[in-house]
N, C-alpha and C positions, 0 to 999 in steps of 0.2 A: 504494500500500500504506500502510495506517495504521501509524504508528510508535508503538510502546508504550515509554514511558519510565517507569522505576521510580526513585523517590527514596527512599533508605534513610537514616534518621536517627532518633536517639532522640527528637527533638522536631521533627517535620516542619513544625509551624506557624511555626518561626523563619524558614523560607524561603518563607512564604506569598505574598509579592509576586512572587517569581520563579516559583513554581509556577503562579500564576494567569496570568502572562504566557506560560508554556510551554503551558498548556492553550488559551489564546486563539490560539496559533500553529498549532493544528490537531493537536497530538499527544495521544494517549491517555495519561493520567497515573495512575499507581498509587503509593501510598506504602506503605512498610514500615518497621517500627521494629526488626526483628531480622534478623540474618543468615540465620536459618532460614527466615524468610518470603521473603527474596530467593531462596534456593535452591529453594523451592517454586515460585515464579513462573518461575524458569529451567527447572524441570522441566516446566512446562506450556507452555514456549516462549512466555511472555507478556512477555518483556523483550527489547527491541531495543537499548536504551541504559540503562545504570545510572548514576545520579547518587548519589554516596555522601558522607555527612558524615564528620567526623572520629570521631564517636562514635555507635554504635548502642546499643540497649538491652541487647544481650547480648555485644557485642564491639566492638573498635575498627575503624573503617572501613579503616584501613591493613591490618589482618590479613585482612579480607574480600577486599580487592583482591589481596593476595598469594596467598590461597587460590584465588581464581578464575583467576589467571594460571597456577597450577600444574596446572589441570585441562584436559584436551584440549578438551572442548566449549566452554569459556568463555575460552580463550586469546585469541580474536579478538573477544570482546564489547567494544563501545565503552564505556569507563568514564570518567566525569568526576567529579573530586573537588570538593566544595563546602565551603569552609572559612570559619570566622568570622574567622580570622587565620592568617597563614602559619606561626606558631609558630617564627619565626627565633630560633635560639639557645636554645630552650626544650625541644626534643625530646631524648629519650634516644638513645643510640647506636643506629643502625639497622644490624644485622649484615648484611654481604654487599652493601652498597650503596656503590659507589665512583663516582668521576667521572674515572677514568683515560682516556687517549686510546684510541680504538678501541672504547669501550663502545658497544653497540648498544641503542637504544631502539626498541620496536615501531613499525614504519611510519614512523620518522623518520630512519633511517639513522645513520651514525656521529655520535657526540657529540664536539665539539671538546674538547681538553684544557682544564681549568679548575683554578683553585687549589683545593687540598684545603680542606674546611671545617675550622673549629677543632676541635681534638681532642675526639672523643666527642660532637659536636653536629652535627645535620643539620636543616635547616628542615623542617617538616611538609610544606610544599608540594613541596620537592625529593624528600622521601621517597616521596610519592605518585607522582611522575613515575618515580622509579627502580623502584617496585613494579610499574609498568606502566600507570598512568593515561594517558589520551590528552589530557586537558586538566585544568586546575585553576582553578576560579573562586572568587571571594571574595563573601561575603554583602553586603559594602558596595560591591560593584562596580555599575556602571551596569546596570540591568535589560536595556535594549535590547542592550547589548554582550554580556551574558551569553547571551541568547537567540541572538544572532548566532554566538557561539562554539560553542554547542551544535549549531547547524545546520552549522557548518564541520566539526565532528567527524563529523557524519553524512555529509557530502560525501566526506570522506577515507576513511571506513571502510565505507560501504555502497554503493559504486558498483557498478552492474550486479548487483543482488541476484538470486540464483537464484529462479525462479518457485516459489512455495509454494502448495499447494492442500490444503484440508481437505475430505475427502469422507466423508459419512455417508449411506448409502442413496442416495436420489435427489438429495440435497442436496450441492452442490459450491460451496464458497466459495474463490475465488481471492484470496489475500492480497497478490498482487503488483498486480493490477489493481483489487482490492477490488470484485469483482463476484460476483453470486450466480446460479447456474444450478440449476434444479430439473427433473429429467428432461430435461436438455439444453437447456432453454429459459431465457433470461435473465429474471430477475425483478428489477425495479427496487426498491431499498430506500433509505430515508433513511440518513444516516451513523450515527445512533444505533441504528437497526434492524440495520444491518450489524455495529456494535460488539457489540450484544447477542447476535446470532446467533454471532459469533466466540467470545464468552466461553462460551456454551452448548456449542458444538461442540468447543471445546478442553478441556472438562471433562466428558466423557461419563460417565453413570451416577453423577454426583456431585450431591448436593442443594446448590443455590446459593440462599442466603437473599436476600431483597430488599435489605437493607443492603449485602451483598457486591456484588450486581449494580449498585447505585447507585454504589459507590466505583469499580468497574471501568469502568463505562460513562460515568458523569457526572462522576466525580472526587470527591476527598475533601471538597472545599469546597462540595458541592451541599447546599442546605438546603431543597429542595422536599419534597413528599410522597413516601414510598416507593411509593405507589400509581401513580406514573408508570411504574413497572416493569410493572404489570399492563396499563396502557394500551398500552404498546409491545409487550408479548407478544401481546396481542389483535390488534393490527395486523399483527404478524409472522405470526401463525397464519393470518390471512386471506389474506396474500400467498403463503404456502407451500402453500396448497391441501391436498391429501391428506397431504403431508409434515408437516403441522402436528401429526399424531398423535405425532411423535417428541418433542415438548415436553410434559412431564407437569407438572401442577400438584401441588405438595406443600402441602396445606392448612395454613394458619397459618405457613408457613415461606417458601416460594419456588417454585423450579422445578428440574426435572431433565430433561436430554436423554438419552433412552434409544435407542441405535442399534438398527436392525432386528436381530432375533434375540436381543437381550440379555434380552428378557422371558422366554424359555424357560429361561434359566439362573438366574433369580432365585428 
């Protein structure tokens, strides 16, 4: 199953080196600058791991983590904080976060007693952990170690994932084995074709622009021609056979997947 990682930050370019290393490791990477964008991706089930910076364009990363941990569907979402510095001694008081004996942190068991922080001050790194983050990385940290820590979080939080299948008409995409079946017959696709089909299937009846598809499938740092989307859609249609009619071209914009029967209600 392809893992979708979302990085949320006011300025994603500051983590460019790490994001490139994450993409090279085989993960699908999407960037977001606002908490609202993150919520939209979660609504589309397009986020398996969230990496969040201290500051987003519309809110603080810590506030976003606390909000996600208070919601049922996202309580178990793997979250990794990525900070420029730990903010030791500089953070304002964090209400409701203590370090008393017996405190439980998600998936890590009881936390041993530790000395109380200086009055009114908690490090930003500690605040993220107490809010529910699974890991906390630093921008000046070794890139290879950071990628290894991200993979370690995945091993801890995504063991034995339930099989997930997206089915639209004769098209059935298994997200666990990352295989495609059309009318019950397996159809071999390249990784980019599978990623492209996944994005289309997960956003039915929605017009998806070429720049949007480029970012979702090839990553934010792709600098090739947007026409590469057209090439991959053409190849995808050839392999889908009669099911290719589900993918509609929107002139001068991009593409839209219309499930069977949807045309009658338009």
